PyMOL Python script that loads the backbone (N, CA, C, O; Angstrom):
from pymol import cmd

cmd.read_pdbstr("""\
ATOM      1  N   MET A   1    -112.601 -39.229  84.754  1.00  0.00           N
ATOM      2  CA  MET A   1    -113.601 -40.114  84.189  1.00  0.00           C
ATOM      3  C   MET A   1    -114.323 -40.853  85.312  1.00  0.00           C
ATOM      4  O   MET A   1    -113.687 -41.414  86.204  1.00  0.00           O
ATOM      5  N   PRO A   2    -115.635 -40.849  85.265  1.00  0.00           N
ATOM      6  CA  PRO A   2    -116.362 -41.596  86.288  1.00  0.00           C
ATOM      7  C   PRO A   2    -116.269 -43.099  86.040  1.00  0.00           C
ATOM      8  O   PRO A   2    -116.344 -43.554  84.899  1.00  0.00           O
ATOM      9  N   ASN A   3    -116.109 -43.849  87.096  1.00  0.00           N
ATOM     10  CA  ASN A   3    -116.061 -45.304  87.039  1.00  0.00           C
ATOM     11  C   ASN A   3    -117.260 -45.881  87.762  1.00  0.00           C
ATOM     12  O   ASN A   3    -117.779 -45.251  88.684  1.00  0.00           O
ATOM     13  N   PRO A   4    -117.717 -47.066  87.370  1.00  0.00           N
ATOM     14  CA  PRO A   4    -118.858 -47.667  88.057  1.00  0.00           C
ATOM     15  C   PRO A   4    -118.496 -48.052  89.492  1.00  0.00           C
ATOM     16  O   PRO A   4    -117.419 -48.586  89.755  1.00  0.00           O
ATOM     17  N   LYS A   5    -119.419 -47.770  90.412  1.00  0.00           N
ATOM     18  CA  LYS A   5    -119.169 -48.109  91.813  1.00  0.00           C
ATOM     19  C   LYS A   5    -119.387 -49.586  92.074  1.00  0.00           C
ATOM     20  O   LYS A   5    -118.669 -50.198  92.865  1.00  0.00           O
ATOM     21  N   ARG A   6    -120.382 -50.158  91.406  1.00  0.00           N
ATOM     22  CA  ARG A   6    -120.681 -51.578  91.621  1.00  0.00           C
ATOM     23  C   ARG A   6    -120.767 -52.272  90.257  1.00  0.00           C
ATOM     24  O   ARG A   6    -121.064 -51.648  89.238  1.00  0.00           O
ATOM     25  N   ARG A   7    -120.500 -53.571  90.269  1.00  0.00           N
ATOM     26  CA  ARG A   7    -120.562 -54.324  89.014  1.00  0.00           C
ATOM     27  C   ARG A   7    -122.012 -54.543  88.605  1.00  0.00           C
ATOM     28  O   ARG A   7    -122.903 -54.638  89.449  1.00  0.00           O
ATOM     29  N   HIS A   8    -122.232 -54.622  87.304  1.00  0.00           N
ATOM     30  CA  HIS A   8    -123.571 -54.890  86.797  1.00  0.00           C
ATOM     31  C   HIS A   8    -123.838 -56.381  86.902  1.00  0.00           C
ATOM     32  O   HIS A   8    -122.933 -57.195  86.719  1.00  0.00           O
ATOM     33  N   SER A   9    -125.062 -56.732  87.191  1.00  0.00           N
ATOM     34  CA  SER A   9    -125.419 -58.146  87.301  1.00  0.00           C
ATOM     35  C   SER A   9    -125.431 -58.793  85.915  1.00  0.00           C
ATOM     36  O   SER A   9    -125.487 -58.113  84.891  1.00  0.00           O
ATOM     37  N   SER A  10    -125.376 -60.121  85.914  1.00  0.00           N
ATOM     38  CA  SER A  10    -125.374 -60.830  84.629  1.00  0.00           C
ATOM     39  C   SER A  10    -126.699 -60.676  83.905  1.00  0.00           C
ATOM     40  O   SER A  10    -126.729 -60.691  82.674  1.00  0.00           O
ATOM     41  N   SER A  11    -127.797 -60.528  84.639  1.00  0.00           N
ATOM     42  CA  SER A  11    -129.087 -60.339  83.971  1.00  0.00           C
ATOM     43  C   SER A  11    -129.160 -58.963  83.314  1.00  0.00           C
ATOM     44  O   SER A  11    -129.738 -58.812  82.238  1.00  0.00           O
ATOM     45  N   ARG A  12    -128.575 -57.968  83.961  1.00  0.00           N
ATOM     46  CA  ARG A  12    -128.557 -56.638  83.356  1.00  0.00           C
ATOM     47  C   ARG A  12    -127.672 -56.633  82.113  1.00  0.00           C
ATOM     48  O   ARG A  12    -128.002 -55.999  81.111  1.00  0.00           O
ATOM     49  N   ARG A  13    -126.549 -57.340  82.184  1.00  0.00           N
ATOM     50  CA  ARG A  13    -125.673 -57.470  81.025  1.00  0.00           C
ATOM     51  C   ARG A  13    -126.392 -58.197  79.890  1.00  0.00           C
ATOM     52  O   ARG A  13    -126.262 -57.820  78.725  1.00  0.00           O
ATOM     53  N   GLY A  14    -127.150 -59.241  80.235  1.00  0.00           N
ATOM     54  CA  GLY A  14    -127.879 -59.997  79.226  1.00  0.00           C
ATOM     55  C   GLY A  14    -128.982 -59.185  78.568  1.00  0.00           C
ATOM     56  O   GLY A  14    -129.243 -59.328  77.374  1.00  0.00           O
ATOM     57  N   LYS A  15    -129.627 -58.330  79.356  1.00  0.00           N
ATOM     58  CA  LYS A  15    -130.673 -57.477  78.781  1.00  0.00           C
ATOM     59  C   LYS A  15    -130.076 -56.501  77.766  1.00  0.00           C
ATOM     60  O   LYS A  15    -130.694 -56.197  76.745  1.00  0.00           O
ATOM     61  N   ARG A  16    -128.882 -56.019  78.055  1.00  0.00           N
ATOM     62  CA  ARG A  16    -128.231 -55.102  77.128  1.00  0.00           C
ATOM     63  C   ARG A  16    -127.824 -55.829  75.848  1.00  0.00           C
ATOM     64  O   ARG A  16    -127.894 -55.258  74.760  1.00  0.00           O
ATOM     65  N   ARG A  17    -127.402 -57.076  75.975  1.00  0.00           N
ATOM     66  CA  ARG A  17    -126.940 -57.836  74.828  1.00  0.00           C
ATOM     67  C   ARG A  17    -128.059 -58.587  74.104  1.00  0.00           C
ATOM     68  O   ARG A  17    -127.781 -59.371  73.197  1.00  0.00           O
ATOM     69  N   ALA A  18    -129.283 -58.366  74.477  1.00  0.00           N
ATOM     70  CA  ALA A  18    -130.402 -59.125  73.906  1.00  0.00           C
ATOM     71  C   ALA A  18    -130.560 -58.895  72.404  1.00  0.00           C
ATOM     72  O   ALA A  18    -131.060 -59.770  71.697  1.00  0.00           O
ATOM     73  N   HIS A  19    -130.147 -57.744  71.914  1.00  0.00           N
ATOM     74  CA  HIS A  19    -130.334 -57.417  70.503  1.00  0.00           C
ATOM     75  C   HIS A  19    -129.049 -57.561  69.696  1.00  0.00           C
ATOM     76  O   HIS A  19    -129.006 -57.144  68.539  1.00  0.00           O
ATOM     77  N   ASP A  20    -128.010 -58.137  70.277  1.00  0.00           N
ATOM     78  CA  ASP A  20    -126.728 -58.259  69.592  1.00  0.00           C
ATOM     79  C   ASP A  20    -126.606 -59.503  68.727  1.00  0.00           C
ATOM     80  O   ASP A  20    -125.647 -59.628  67.966  1.00  0.00           O
ATOM     81  N   ALA A  21    -127.551 -60.420  68.826  1.00  0.00           N
ATOM     82  CA  ALA A  21    -127.443 -61.680  68.087  1.00  0.00           C
ATOM     83  C   ALA A  21    -127.610 -61.437  66.593  1.00  0.00           C
ATOM     84  O   ALA A  21    -128.385 -60.577  66.175  1.00  0.00           O
ATOM     85  N   LEU A  22    -126.873 -62.207  65.793  1.00  0.00           N
ATOM     86  CA  LEU A  22    -126.989 -62.091  64.343  1.00  0.00           C
ATOM     87  C   LEU A  22    -128.222 -62.854  63.876  1.00  0.00           C
ATOM     88  O   LEU A  22    -128.506 -63.931  64.401  1.00  0.00           O
ATOM     89  N   PRO A  23    -128.964 -62.323  62.901  1.00  0.00           N
ATOM     90  CA  PRO A  23    -130.138 -63.047  62.407  1.00  0.00           C
ATOM     91  C   PRO A  23    -129.726 -64.256  61.582  1.00  0.00           C
ATOM     92  O   PRO A  23    -128.638 -64.282  61.007  1.00  0.00           O
ATOM     93  N   LYS A  24    -130.592 -65.247  61.527  1.00  0.00           N
ATOM     94  CA  LYS A  24    -130.325 -66.423  60.704  1.00  0.00           C
ATOM     95  C   LYS A  24    -130.443 -66.048  59.231  1.00  0.00           C
ATOM     96  O   LYS A  24    -131.306 -65.260  58.845  1.00  0.00           O
ATOM     97  N   LEU A  25    -129.566 -66.621  58.420  1.00  0.00           N
ATOM     98  CA  LEU A  25    -129.609 -66.356  56.987  1.00  0.00           C
ATOM     99  C   LEU A  25    -130.810 -67.067  56.366  1.00  0.00           C
ATOM    100  O   LEU A  25    -131.101 -68.217  56.691  1.00  0.00           O
ATOM    101  N   THR A  26    -131.492 -66.374  55.480  1.00  0.00           N
ATOM    102  CA  THR A  26    -132.577 -66.982  54.729  1.00  0.00           C
ATOM    103  C   THR A  26    -132.004 -67.506  53.429  1.00  0.00           C
ATOM    104  O   THR A  26    -131.498 -66.738  52.611  1.00  0.00           O
ATOM    105  N   LEU A  27    -132.082 -68.807  53.237  1.00  0.00           N
ATOM    106  CA  LEU A  27    -131.570 -69.418  52.021  1.00  0.00           C
ATOM    107  C   LEU A  27    -132.714 -70.041  51.244  1.00  0.00           C
ATOM    108  O   LEU A  27    -133.643 -70.600  51.828  1.00  0.00           O
ATOM    109  N   VAL A  28    -132.642 -69.944  49.929  1.00  0.00           N
ATOM    110  CA  VAL A  28    -133.623 -70.584  49.049  1.00  0.00           C
ATOM    111  C   VAL A  28    -132.863 -71.475  48.079  1.00  0.00           C
ATOM    112  O   VAL A  28    -131.666 -71.287  47.862  1.00  0.00           O
ATOM    113  N   ARG A  29    -133.547 -72.428  47.506  1.00  0.00           N
ATOM    114  CA  ARG A  29    -132.925 -73.327  46.521  1.00  0.00           C
ATOM    115  C   ARG A  29    -132.995 -72.683  45.143  1.00  0.00           C
ATOM    116  O   ARG A  29    -134.014 -72.106  44.762  1.00  0.00           O
ATOM    117  N   CYS A  30    -131.907 -72.791  44.414  1.00  0.00           N
ATOM    118  CA  CYS A  30    -131.870 -72.290  43.037  1.00  0.00           C
ATOM    119  C   CYS A  30    -132.768 -73.192  42.196  1.00  0.00           C
ATOM    120  O   CYS A  30    -132.597 -74.410  42.224  1.00  0.00           O
ATOM    121  N   PRO A  31    -133.724 -72.630  41.446  1.00  0.00           N
ATOM    122  CA  PRO A  31    -134.600 -73.477  40.636  1.00  0.00           C
ATOM    123  C   PRO A  31    -133.878 -74.144  39.473  1.00  0.00           C
ATOM    124  O   PRO A  31    -134.373 -75.128  38.923  1.00  0.00           O
ATOM    125  N   ASN A  32    -132.707 -73.618  39.088  1.00  0.00           N
ATOM    126  CA  ASN A  32    -131.978 -74.194  37.965  1.00  0.00           C
ATOM    127  C   ASN A  32    -131.101 -75.370  38.396  1.00  0.00           C
ATOM    128  O   ASN A  32    -131.155 -76.437  37.784  1.00  0.00           O
ATOM    129  N   CYS A  33    -130.288 -75.181  39.452  1.00  0.00           N
ATOM    130  CA  CYS A  33    -129.341 -76.235  39.838  1.00  0.00           C
ATOM    131  C   CYS A  33    -129.630 -76.822  41.218  1.00  0.00           C
ATOM    132  O   CYS A  33    -129.085 -77.872  41.559  1.00  0.00           O
ATOM    133  N   GLY A  34    -130.472 -76.172  42.017  1.00  0.00           N
ATOM    134  CA  GLY A  34    -130.830 -76.700  43.327  1.00  0.00           C
ATOM    135  C   GLY A  34    -129.878 -76.330  44.444  1.00  0.00           C
ATOM    136  O   GLY A  34    -130.047 -76.801  45.569  1.00  0.00           O
ATOM    137  N   ALA A  35    -128.877 -75.500  44.170  1.00  0.00           N
ATOM    138  CA  ALA A  35    -127.919 -75.099  45.200  1.00  0.00           C
ATOM    139  C   ALA A  35    -128.553 -74.043  46.110  1.00  0.00           C
ATOM    140  O   ALA A  35    -129.365 -73.247  45.639  1.00  0.00           O
ATOM    141  N   PRO A  36    -128.204 -74.016  47.399  1.00  0.00           N
ATOM    142  CA  PRO A  36    -128.727 -72.962  48.268  1.00  0.00           C
ATOM    143  C   PRO A  36    -128.098 -71.618  47.914  1.00  0.00           C
ATOM    144  O   PRO A  36    -126.899 -71.527  47.650  1.00  0.00           O
ATOM    145  N   ARG A  37    -128.932 -70.575  47.915  1.00  0.00           N
ATOM    146  CA  ARG A  37    -128.438 -69.232  47.608  1.00  0.00           C
ATOM    147  C   ARG A  37    -129.271 -68.218  48.372  1.00  0.00           C
ATOM    148  O   ARG A  37    -130.331 -68.552  48.901  1.00  0.00           O
ATOM    149  N   LEU A  38    -128.796 -66.984  48.430  1.00  0.00           N
ATOM    150  CA  LEU A  38    -129.549 -65.914  49.060  1.00  0.00           C
ATOM    151  C   LEU A  38    -130.666 -65.468  48.113  1.00  0.00           C
ATOM    152  O   LEU A  38    -130.473 -65.458  46.897  1.00  0.00           O
ATOM    153  N   PRO A  39    -131.833 -65.097  48.657  1.00  0.00           N
ATOM    154  CA  PRO A  39    -132.905 -64.643  47.775  1.00  0.00           C
ATOM    155  C   PRO A  39    -132.546 -63.328  47.078  1.00  0.00           C
ATOM    156  O   PRO A  39    -131.848 -62.486  47.643  1.00  0.00           O
ATOM    157  N   HIS A  40    -133.018 -63.167  45.876  1.00  0.00           N
ATOM    158  CA  HIS A  40    -132.809 -61.970  45.046  1.00  0.00           C
ATOM    159  C   HIS A  40    -131.338 -61.778  44.701  1.00  0.00           C
ATOM    160  O   HIS A  40    -130.894 -60.646  44.509  1.00  0.00           O
ATOM    161  N   ARG A  41    -130.568 -62.877  44.618  1.00  0.00           N
ATOM    162  CA  ARG A  41    -129.165 -62.826  44.242  1.00  0.00           C
ATOM    163  C   ARG A  41    -128.921 -63.832  43.127  1.00  0.00           C
ATOM    164  O   ARG A  41    -129.657 -64.809  42.989  1.00  0.00           O
ATOM    165  N   VAL A  42    -127.895 -63.592  42.342  1.00  0.00           N
ATOM    166  CA  VAL A  42    -127.490 -64.536  41.303  1.00  0.00           C
ATOM    167  C   VAL A  42    -126.938 -65.780  41.981  1.00  0.00           C
ATOM    168  O   VAL A  42    -126.233 -65.680  42.985  1.00  0.00           O
ATOM    169  N   CYS A  43    -127.252 -66.942  41.444  1.00  0.00           N
ATOM    170  CA  CYS A  43    -126.733 -68.196  41.987  1.00  0.00           C
ATOM    171  C   CYS A  43    -125.235 -68.266  41.715  1.00  0.00           C
ATOM    172  O   CYS A  43    -124.797 -68.052  40.584  1.00  0.00           O
ATOM    173  N   GLY A  44    -124.459 -68.562  42.735  1.00  0.00           N
ATOM    174  CA  GLY A  44    -123.016 -68.643  42.580  1.00  0.00           C
ATOM    175  C   GLY A  44    -122.560 -69.919  41.926  1.00  0.00           C
ATOM    176  O   GLY A  44    -121.421 -70.001  41.467  1.00  0.00           O
ATOM    177  N   GLU A  45    -123.422 -70.925  41.870  1.00  0.00           N
ATOM    178  CA  GLU A  45    -123.048 -72.202  41.283  1.00  0.00           C
ATOM    179  C   GLU A  45    -123.266 -72.224  39.768  1.00  0.00           C
ATOM    180  O   GLU A  45    -122.409 -72.693  39.019  1.00  0.00           O
ATOM    181  N   CYS A  46    -124.418 -71.713  39.323  1.00  0.00           N
ATOM    182  CA  CYS A  46    -124.724 -71.813  37.895  1.00  0.00           C
ATOM    183  C   CYS A  46    -124.799 -70.450  37.194  1.00  0.00           C
ATOM    184  O   CYS A  46    -124.757 -70.400  35.965  1.00  0.00           O
ATOM    185  N   GLY A  47    -124.909 -69.340  37.947  1.00  0.00           N
ATOM    186  CA  GLY A  47    -124.931 -68.013  37.327  1.00  0.00           C
ATOM    187  C   GLY A  47    -126.292 -67.580  36.831  1.00  0.00           C
ATOM    188  O   GLY A  47    -126.394 -66.589  36.108  1.00  0.00           O
ATOM    189  N   TYR A  48    -127.364 -68.312  37.208  1.00  0.00           N
ATOM    190  CA  TYR A  48    -128.704 -67.973  36.745  1.00  0.00           C
ATOM    191  C   TYR A  48    -129.413 -67.074  37.748  1.00  0.00           C
ATOM    192  O   TYR A  48    -129.192 -67.174  38.955  1.00  0.00           O
ATOM    193  N   TYR A  49    -130.266 -66.198  37.234  1.00  0.00           N
ATOM    194  CA  TYR A  49    -131.135 -65.370  38.057  1.00  0.00           C
ATOM    195  C   TYR A  49    -132.435 -65.156  37.300  1.00  0.00           C
ATOM    196  O   TYR A  49    -132.426 -64.678  36.166  1.00  0.00           O
ATOM    197  N   ARG A  50    -133.532 -65.501  37.912  1.00  0.00           N
ATOM    198  CA  ARG A  50    -134.881 -65.362  37.362  1.00  0.00           C
ATOM    199  C   ARG A  50    -135.015 -66.048  36.007  1.00  0.00           C
ATOM    200  O   ARG A  50    -135.615 -65.501  35.082  1.00  0.00           O
ATOM    201  N   GLY A  51    -134.449 -67.253  35.897  1.00  0.00           N
ATOM    202  CA  GLY A  51    -134.649 -68.067  34.717  1.00  0.00           C
ATOM    203  C   GLY A  51    -133.709 -67.807  33.555  1.00  0.00           C
ATOM    204  O   GLY A  51    -133.832 -68.461  32.520  1.00  0.00           O
ATOM    205  N   ARG A  52    -132.772 -66.873  33.688  1.00  0.00           N
ATOM    206  CA  ARG A  52    -131.832 -66.652  32.594  1.00  0.00           C
ATOM    207  C   ARG A  52    -130.424 -66.538  33.154  1.00  0.00           C
ATOM    208  O   ARG A  52    -130.229 -66.161  34.309  1.00  0.00           O
ATOM    209  N   GLN A  53    -129.456 -66.867  32.327  1.00  0.00           N
ATOM    210  CA  GLN A  53    -128.072 -66.830  32.765  1.00  0.00           C
ATOM    211  C   GLN A  53    -127.546 -65.408  32.677  1.00  0.00           C
ATOM    212  O   GLN A  53    -127.564 -64.788  31.614  1.00  0.00           O
ATOM    213  N   VAL A  54    -127.075 -64.899  33.812  1.00  0.00           N
ATOM    214  CA  VAL A  54    -126.605 -63.524  33.853  1.00  0.00           C
ATOM    215  C   VAL A  54    -125.081 -63.442  33.894  1.00  0.00           C
ATOM    216  O   VAL A  54    -124.498 -62.498  33.361  1.00  0.00           O
ATOM    217  N   ILE A  55    -124.435 -64.420  34.518  1.00  0.00           N
ATOM    218  CA  ILE A  55    -122.976 -64.450  34.549  1.00  0.00           C
ATOM    219  C   ILE A  55    -122.506 -65.846  34.167  1.00  0.00           C
ATOM    220  O   ILE A  55    -123.224 -66.830  34.343  1.00  0.00           O
ATOM    221  N   THR A  56    -121.306 -65.911  33.650  1.00  0.00           N
ATOM    222  CA  THR A  56    -120.740 -67.226  33.340  1.00  0.00           C
ATOM    223  C   THR A  56    -119.812 -67.610  34.477  1.00  0.00           C
ATOM    224  O   THR A  56    -118.975 -66.817  34.908  1.00  0.00           O
ATOM    225  N   ILE A  57    -119.966 -68.823  34.951  1.00  0.00           N
ATOM    226  CA  ILE A  57    -119.178 -69.331  36.064  1.00  0.00           C
ATOM    227  C   ILE A  57    -118.035 -70.172  35.502  1.00  0.00           C
ATOM    228  O   ILE A  57    -118.254 -71.088  34.710  1.00  0.00           O
ATOM    229  N   ARG A  58    -116.820 -69.849  35.922  1.00  0.00           N
ATOM    230  CA  ARG A  58    -115.672 -70.656  35.520  1.00  0.00           C
ATOM    231  C   ARG A  58    -115.626 -71.915  36.380  1.00  0.00           C
ATOM    232  O   ARG A  58    -115.874 -71.859  37.585  1.00  0.00           O
ATOM    233  N   GLN A  59    -115.315 -73.028  35.770  1.00  0.00           N
ATOM    234  CA  GLN A  59    -115.218 -74.298  36.489  1.00  0.00           C
ATOM    235  C   GLN A  59    -113.969 -74.288  37.362  1.00  0.00           C
ATOM    236  O   GLN A  59    -112.929 -73.760  36.966  1.00  0.00           O
ATOM    237  N   LYS A  60    -114.079 -74.878  38.557  1.00  0.00           N
ATOM    238  CA  LYS A  60    -112.946 -74.957  39.455  1.00  0.00           C
ATOM    239  C   LYS A  60    -111.925 -75.934  38.899  1.00  0.00           C
ATOM    240  O   LYS A  60    -112.284 -77.020  38.443  1.00  0.00           O
ATOM    241  N   GLY A  61    -110.662 -75.554  38.934  1.00  0.00           N
ATOM    242  CA  GLY A  61    -109.605 -76.412  38.443  1.00  0.00           C
ATOM    243  C   GLY A  61    -109.405 -76.383  36.950  1.00  0.00           C
ATOM    244  O   GLY A  61    -108.576 -77.125  36.422  1.00  0.00           O
ATOM    245  N   ALA A  62    -110.155 -75.532  36.250  1.00  0.00           N
ATOM    246  CA  ALA A  62    -110.010 -75.470  34.787  1.00  0.00           C
ATOM    247  C   ALA A  62    -108.773 -74.666  34.436  1.00  0.00           C
ATOM    248  O   ALA A  62    -108.551 -73.579  34.970  1.00  0.00           O
ATOM    249  N   GLU A  63    -107.973 -75.208  33.538  1.00  0.00           N
ATOM    250  CA  GLU A  63    -106.753 -74.530  33.079  1.00  0.00           C
ATOM    251  C   GLU A  63    -107.096 -73.595  31.936  1.00  0.00           C
ATOM    252  O   GLU A  63    -107.879 -73.947  31.054  1.00  0.00           O
ATOM    253  N   GLU A  64    -106.522 -72.426  31.947  1.00  0.00           N
ATOM    254  CA  GLU A  64    -106.765 -71.476  30.856  1.00  0.00           C
ATOM    255  C   GLU A  64    -105.527 -71.277  30.043  1.00  0.00           C
ATOM    256  O   GLU A  64    -105.538 -70.512  29.080  1.00  0.00           O
TER     257      GLU A  64
END
""", "prot")
cmd.dss("prot")
cmd.show_as("cartoon", "prot")
cmd.util.cbc("prot")
cmd.orient("prot")
């Protein structure tokens, strides 16, 4: 196996890693409850999507 003869500089390493950063999440406010959520997803707090309730959310700590 060939091995590198000389070490790569930090700028060369940085150029290689320039595209490795994770993108920032885009969050929007739910029009029903105001909680932050991902766009085009059901709200995890209230279960609404596009003005209608699609899933029912169980309350935390509720005994069944």
